[in-house]
C-alpha positions as CSV (number, residue, x, y, z in Angstrom):
1,X,-8.7,-36.7,68.4
2,X,-7.4,-37.8,65.3
3,X,-3.7,-37.2,64.6
4,X,-4.9,-35.7,61.3
5,X,-6.4,-32.4,63.0
6,X,-4.1,-29.3,63.4
7,X,-3.8,-28.2,67.0
8,X,-1.0,-25.3,66.3
9,X,-1.6,-22.3,65.4
10,X,-1.0,-19.4,62.7
11,X,1.3,-16.3,62.8
12,X,0.4,-13.6,60.7
13,X,3.0,-10.6,60.1
14,X,0.5,-7.8,60.4
15,X,3.4,-5.1,60.4
16,X,2.8,-4.1,56.7
17,X,-0.8,-4.5,56.9
18,X,-1.2,-1.0,55.4
19,X,1.2,-1.8,52.3
20,X,0.4,-3.2,49.1
21,X,2.0,-6.6,48.2
22,X,4.6,-5.5,46.2
23,X,5.9,-2.6,48.8
24,X,5.8,-5.9,51.1
25,X,8.0,-8.1,49.1
26,X,10.2,-5.0,48.6
27,X,10.3,-4.1,52.2
28,X,10.9,-8.1,53.2
29,X,14.0,-7.9,50.5
30,X,15.2,-4.9,51.6
31,X,15.4,-6.3,55.4
32,X,16.8,-9.2,54.2
33,X,19.9,-7.4,52.1
34,X,20.6,-5.3,55.4
35,X,20.3,-8.5,57.5
36,X,22.9,-10.1,55.2
37,X,25.2,-7.1,54.6
38,X,25.1,-7.1,58.5
39,X,26.2,-10.7,58.9
40,X,29.4,-9.8,56.4
41,X,30.3,-6.9,58.1
42,X,30.3,-9.1,61.2
43,X,32.4,-11.8,60.0
44,X,34.7,-9.0,58.4
45,X,35.3,-7.3,61.6
46,X,36.0,-11.0,63.2
47,X,38.6,-11.4,60.8
48,X,40.1,-8.2,61.9
49,X,39.9,-8.5,65.8
50,X,39.5,-12.4,66.7
51,X,37.7,-12.5,69.7
52,X,39.7,-13.8,72.9
53,X,39.4,-17.2,74.1
54,X,37.0,-18.5,76.5
55,X,37.7,-18.4,79.7
56,X,37.2,-17.1,83.2
57,X,39.8,-14.9,83.0
58,X,38.9,-13.4,79.8
59,X,35.2,-13.1,81.4
60,X,36.3,-11.3,84.7
61,X,38.8,-9.0,82.2
62,X,35.4,-8.2,80.1
63,X,33.7,-7.2,83.0
64,X,36.3,-5.7,85.3
65,X,36.9,-3.7,82.3
66,X,33.5,-2.3,82.0
67,X,33.3,-1.4,85.6
68,X,36.7,0.7,85.0
69,X,35.1,2.6,82.1
70,X,31.9,3.3,83.9
71,X,34.2,4.6,87.2
72,X,35.6,7.1,84.5
73,X,39.3,5.2,84.6
74,X,39.2,4.1,81.4
75,X,38.0,5.7,78.3
76,X,34.8,4.6,76.5
77,X,36.8,2.5,73.5
78,X,33.9,3.8,71.3
79,X,33.6,7.4,71.8
80,X,37.4,7.8,73.7
81,X,35.8,10.2,76.1
82,X,35.8,9.6,79.6
83,X,32.4,9.5,81.1
84,X,31.2,8.2,84.7
85,X,28.0,6.1,85.4
86,X,29.0,5.3,89.0
87,X,25.4,3.4,89.6
88,X,26.2,1.1,86.4
89,X,29.9,0.7,88.4
90,X,28.6,0.0,91.3
91,X,26.4,-2.9,89.8
92,X,29.0,-4.0,88.0
93,X,31.2,-4.4,91.1
94,X,28.4,-6.0,93.0
95,X,28.0,-8.6,90.0
96,X,31.5,-9.8,90.5
97,X,31.1,-9.4,94.2
98,X,28.5,-12.2,93.7
99,X,30.2,-14.1,91.3
100,X,33.4,-14.2,93.7
101,X,31.5,-15.5,96.4
102,X,29.7,-18.6,94.1
103,X,33.2,-19.8,92.7
104,X,34.9,-20.1,95.7
105,X,36.8,-22.9,95.7
106,X,36.0,-23.9,92.1
107,X,38.6,-21.7,90.6
108,X,42.6,-22.2,89.9
109,X,45.0,-20.4,92.5
110,X,46.0,-17.9,89.6
111,X,42.5,-17.2,88.9
112,X,41.4,-16.9,92.8
113,X,44.2,-14.1,92.9
114,X,43.3,-12.3,89.6
115,X,39.7,-12.1,90.8
116,X,40.6,-10.9,94.2
117,X,42.8,-8.2,92.9
118,X,40.4,-7.3,90.5
119,X,37.8,-6.7,93.3
120,X,40.1,-5.0,95.3
121,X,41.2,-2.5,92.7
122,X,37.4,-1.7,91.4
123,X,36.4,-1.5,94.9
124,X,39.0,1.0,96.2
125,X,38.7,2.9,92.8
126,X,34.8,3.4,93.6
127,X,35.4,4.3,97.2
128,X,38.0,7.2,96.0
129,X,35.3,8.2,93.1
130,X,32.3,8.3,95.5
131,X,34.5,9.9,98.6
């Protein structure tokens, strides 16, 4: 085959097929403006609330907090309400248990202690909730 032969494919955006070219351009400009505004808002929010350093401890704390929220032990940070979702709490606790088994021997002693205590606390809280 000749190298100049085109083997690729073309993608055509058909979302706006029913609109005129001017309307299509307007919608695409609005989408681009909205995306830029959301990106700017995200950057501004990141300045106000810096993200924690990425460590195994921060990751475990995040998953543990999520599980406690689903257990109804902590309020939802977005709404301030207490909502229980025990199946989701169980899934998160099971995920943490799986991670514990897969990381055994690869963590520092402080990380292992934190992990074990977190899992114990979550499992006891779950048992208390389901009766």
